[in-house]
N, C-alpha and C positions, 0 to 999 in steps of 0.2 A: 266319709266328713272329711277327709285328711287335703292336704294342698301337697302336689307332688308335683317336685322339680326335677326334669332329665336332664342332663345333658351329654354332648355327642358331638362328634368331628368326622364322622364317615357316612358315606351313603346310608349304610344299614342302620343307621341309628336314626333316620329321619322318620319312619312310621311313629317310634318311640315319641321323639320331638313334638311331633305334632300332635299325639295323643294326650302327651302331660299337659297338667295345667300350666307350666311355666316350661317351657323351651329352651335349654342353655346351650347355645351352638359357640365353638371356639372360631376367634378373628382369623389367627393365624395360619392355623391347622386344618379349622374347618374348610369340608367340601362346599362348593357352591349348593347344592341340594340342602345340605343340614342346614344351611345357611338361611335358604328360604322357607324350611319347614319351622326355624326356631320361633319364639318370641323376644327371645333377647341374646344380642352377640356379644362376646368378650372380647374386645378390639384387639387387649392384650395378653390374651390366653390365662388370663389369673384368674384363679377363682377368689379372691378375698376383693375383687373387682364387684360383685356381686352383691355382696353387703355395703358397699360404696354407693351402689346404684338402687337399693333400697332405702339408704338412709338418706340420699338426695330425694329420691321420690317423696319420700316422707316429710323431708323438709319443705318442700315446694307446696304440697298438701298442706301444710302446717300453716306453711306462711299465707298461703289462699284463703285462707280459713280465718286468718286472723285480718287480714285486710278487707275483708267481708265482714265479718261480723263488724270491726270497727266502721266501715262505711256507710251501710244499711239502720244504723244505731242514730243519724242525724233526722232521719225520715219522720219520727214521732213529733219531736220540738219544731219541724217546720211546718207537720200539717196539723199540729193543735191549735195554732193561734188563729187559723184558717173555722175552724170547727167552732170552737169556741165564740168566735165573731157571730157564725151564721147564728149558733143555738142559743147563745145567752145576752148578744146584742154586746158584749165587752169589745173594745176596740181591739183590732189586729196588732199583737204584740210583736210582729215581724214582719215587715214588708217582702215583696217579690226582689227588689233587687238585695235585700239583705240574705233571705235564702241563696241566692246567685253565691254570694259575699262566702258562704259555707261551703256548696258544694264544687264551686268552680277556684274560690279561695282559698281560705283557713284549712280545708281536707285534703289539698292535691298532693304535699308534699308526704305529708304522715300514713297516709295509706300507701302511696308507692312506695315509702319509706321500709314497708313490711318485708318486699322481697328482697331487702339485704339483712334481714334477721339472721342470726346463728341458729343451729339446730340446738334445742332443749336437749339438757343432757341425761336425760332419762327416754328419748326419742325412738333407740335400738331397743329399750325393755318394755316397750308396750307389746301386747299384743296385735297379732295382723288384723285390721280393719276389715270387719264384715262388706264386702260393697256392696250389697243389695240396700242396704240399712243405712249404713255409716259414709254418705255423701258431701259431697262437697258444701251442698246447703240443705242444712237439716231443721227439724221442727224446733229442736230443743235451740239452733242457735238464732234460728228467728225469734225466740222466745227471750230469748237473753238480750239481744240486741233491741229488739221491741221494747217487751214488757218491762223490762228491766232498764237495760241503761237509756232507752228512749224515753221511757217513762219518766224515767229519772230527771232527765233532762230538762223535761217540760215540767217540771214539778218545781225545779230550783228555778229556772228563768222565769217562769208565772209567781211565785215568791217575790224576786228581783224586783219584777215589773209591777206588781201590786205595791211593794215596799216604797218604788220610786211616786208613785200618783199620791201612794200616802201623806209623804213628806213636803210635798208640793198643794196639800189640802184637797185631796180627791180621796173620801176613805172605800176603803174595801165596796161597803154596801151599795157605794154609791156606782162603781163601776158597772153593775146587771143592767143592760140596756142603754148606757150611755152612748153609741153608736146606731144604736137603732132608726131614731131618727134620723141620724147622717149626717147632723148639723153641729158636735162639738169638734174642732178643727176641719171642717169640712175644707173640704178641695174645691169645689165650685163657689167661687165669690157670695152668689146670691144666698147662700145658705145659709152663710156665716155670721153668727150672732154675738151677741153679749150673753158672758154667765158669770152665774152667782156662785157661790158656796161658804157655808158655815167654817169661820175657822172658831173651832169648840174650846172652852175652858175648861178640864176639868170633865169631860163628858157630859155635862148637864142637860144638853138638849141633841139628839140628834139630826143631823140634817135633812135624812129621809123624814122623820115627824115632823118637823119644823114648816117646811114647804110641802109637804104632802095634804098636812092638815089644813096648811091655809090656801089649798087650791082655789076656791071657788071664792075668796079675795081677791086675787091674781087675774083672775080673768076678765073683770071689767078693763083690767089693762094690756095685759096680754092675751095672746091668741093661746100660748100652750105651755102646760108646765109640766115638768120630768119634777117626779122626785127627788131633792137633794139641789133642785138648778131653777131658776128663772127664766126665762126666754123672751128676748125683746123682740116679738115677729111682726110688730108695725110696719116696722122700714127695714132695711138690708142694715148688716153692719156697716157697711161701707158711708151709709146716712148719717152713723150714731159716732162715728170717730171723734172725740172730745179735743179739735181741735181748738186752738186759740185764735180770738177776734177781740183784742181788747176794747176797740173802737166800739165794739157795740156794748159790752161790759160794762155797768156801774154799782160798785167802785170796782176798777180794775182789778183784779185778782191773777197773781201767776200762777198758769196752767189750767186757769179755769177755762170751760167749753162755752161759745156763744150758741152754741144748739142749744133750743130750747126742749128736744125732746129729749136729745142725753142727760139734760138737767132732770129735768120731769123723772124720767127710769130713773135718776137715784134717788130722787125723794120718795119716790111709791115705792122703792125696793126696802131702806128704810124702814118708811111707815107701816106697811105690810108684817112686816118680819122683825118689826121692833127690836132692832140691832142697829149700833150704828156701824160705816165701814172701817175696815181694818186699815185704811191708809185715811191722810187727809180728808178734810169735805170743809165746807162752809157756806155760810148763808148771812143772805142780809135782812134783817127783820127792820122796818123803818129807814133809821137812816144809821143803826149800829150792823156791825161787822162781826156774826161768832167764828171761830173755828173752832172745828172737833168737841163743838156742846152740841150732844142730842137733844137737850133738853128744849133747848131753846129753837133749837132747826124743825125739829120734826113733832115733840109735844105739843108748842106752839105752832101747829102747821097751818092752820086760816092765815095768820099773822108773818109768817115765812111766804116772800114774795120767790124765792129759788133757791135751789140748795146746787151750790159747784162743788162736784167731785173732784176736786185738782189734783187728791192724789192718782188718781187713773193718768195723769201726765207727769207728775213730779216723781212719783214712788212715796212720798216721806208720807213716815208712817204717822198714824192717831195715835199719840201718846196716851191719850185716854182711855183707848180701848184693849191697852196691855193688862195681860191680866183675865180679861173675860171673853166673855163669845163677839164676833164680831163676821161681817161678813167681807168675803175676798172677793175682789169683779175679776172676772178673766176676758182678756181681750182676745181677737183670734192669733195674733202672735204668741202670745202666754199659752194658749191652750194648743198650738202646735207646736211649742219649744218644749213643753210638759212632754205630750205625747212623744214625740221623737227622745227625747231624755230616757222615758220607759223602756221604747224600741229598742233602743240604745245598750241599756244594761240588761236587756231580756237577751240579747245577741253577746253581749260580753261575756255575761254569766252561763250561756249554753259553750260559749266556744271553750273556756276556762274548766270549764266541767268535763268537755270532748279531751283534751290534754292530760288528764288521769287516765281516761278510758282509752285512748291510744298506749301512755304505759300498762293499763290493765291488760290489754290483751299482746301484747308482745310476749307471754307467755300464758299456754293452755292449762300448763298444770303446776308448774315450781313456782317457787316464790320470786317475786321480783328482785334484784338485787342491785346495787349502784353498778357492780360491774357489768351486770348483763345490760344497764342501759349503756353505759358508755362503749359497748362491742359494735353501735349500731349508730356511725354518726348521723348519717343519713337522718332518722327518726329525731336526733337531737337538732338538728336542722329546721326540721319540720315543725316540732316544735315551739321552736324559736320564732317562727316565722310565724304562727299562729298569732301569738303575744304582740308580734310586732306589728302583725296586720290590723286587728283591733285597737291598738293603741293610738296607729295612725288613721284609721279611719272615722275614733273618735273625737280625736284633740287635733289634728291639722285641718286648717281653716280649706275653705274651697272643697278638699275632697272628703270631709263628712258633710258637707252639703250636698257635694254629687249622690252620695250614695245613700242620703237622707238618713244621717245618724247627726247626735249634738252632743255635746263637752258633757260628762256627767261627773258627780262629785267623788271626791276618794272615798267615800263612805259607803258609796253604791257597788264600788270594786271587792270593799272588804265580804259582801252579803256571799261572793260566790265560793269563798275559802272556806268554809264548814261543807259546804256543797261536794266541793272538791275534796275535801279530805277525807268524808264519810263513803263516798264513792271506792276510796281507793284503798280505804283499812275493808271496807264490806268485801270487796273483790279478791282481796288476800284471802280473807278469812275464807271465801269461800274455796277458794284454793286448797285453803290446809285443810278445808273438810273431807276433799277430793285425795288429798296424801292418804288422809288418817283411815278413809276407808279401802284404800289398798294395802294399806299396813292391816286395816283387820277386818276381812272379809266378813267376819259373823254379827258386824254391827248394825243393825237396820238402818235407821234414819241417813247414817252418811252415804250407806251404799246404795239407798235409795236415791238420795240427792243425786250422785255420781253416774245411775243410771240416766236422770230424766233432766240431768240440768249441766252435765258437762258436753260442751257441744267439740 
């Protein structure tokens, strides 16, 4: 069961060199026959070169494992959005072009930089690896990259993704099935619709409860109702633009629409939901014009000739709705921008977490130190490039449009920081357990973790 190495330089040494597990021939004094029979040739005839060669081989093997572990860990956060979209109807959290930005953009330099890593200080203290079981890609490495790092990135990304939707008025419960009919932020113009959600005050009434229970009331006006949303499907989105045509409107209102169906839609939404719009609306009762007066415009429905939802154009808030529940309308542009911001936040969060994973993969067993980080300038450049790229894709006009991204709020960057810190701390604690198990071979749990989790 031992590994035997034989050195030789003469013709007579050739059989032994060939029979041994590792045959080492002399490069200067050795014969041609011994060199052909050997597995290793010392070009300088110096036995210390054997140690240097073993160290270099272990370094290459180590760095390849580190690069592979880091690179394949992006597969789960890239695949999960499409699985969740197909299974649960939640809008895909990552577009195809943003996936390419990860694989061909942000990950390129960090993955290559592992080739420039220096040897860890304990590299020659490790026992020889088992060539049959300790291969370059093992089950443990795949588990670390996929089940630990990959799933963690997906969770971090989806946390930020859901919070962005929630901040813009779409609660997590409404995301289920949101893309099942393909009409929210629809790509095809004919599928685009106006949507409405409830801005709740003190969570008195859930959007799902309000609209689902009133589904029958809406059917006479609308073809389809999704829990949490009212969908105007009589005509396409383009026929319901709240365009201004003051010559038709009497009295003229700034921002009012001349489209009778659009105005009727606004009136029906408020009537059936018993809630006002969060943005400004007006109505004329006889010769009197009322602004943001829900009682006059809706409760006296028979006397109201028309409701002008002016806030859809002007963006002026309904001051009477402050502190209470109200209806938020969603044009296609608002749907699209909200969706792009959520996707961008998912992308940015995954990349921020990946920078910590890149640092985590710099060592397999030893703790991460500032000195160790600074030893590899290529790795530092790679991480800097990752941050530079996501900032550029997020905020540079034209570039973000081309790559399907959108500017996000500063608070949405902050959400990624705890996730990044947690995975770095947990990763370092994991390495500490491995080092503890080597110092205490009788400890059961640390040694069990080392045996099944050290890649």
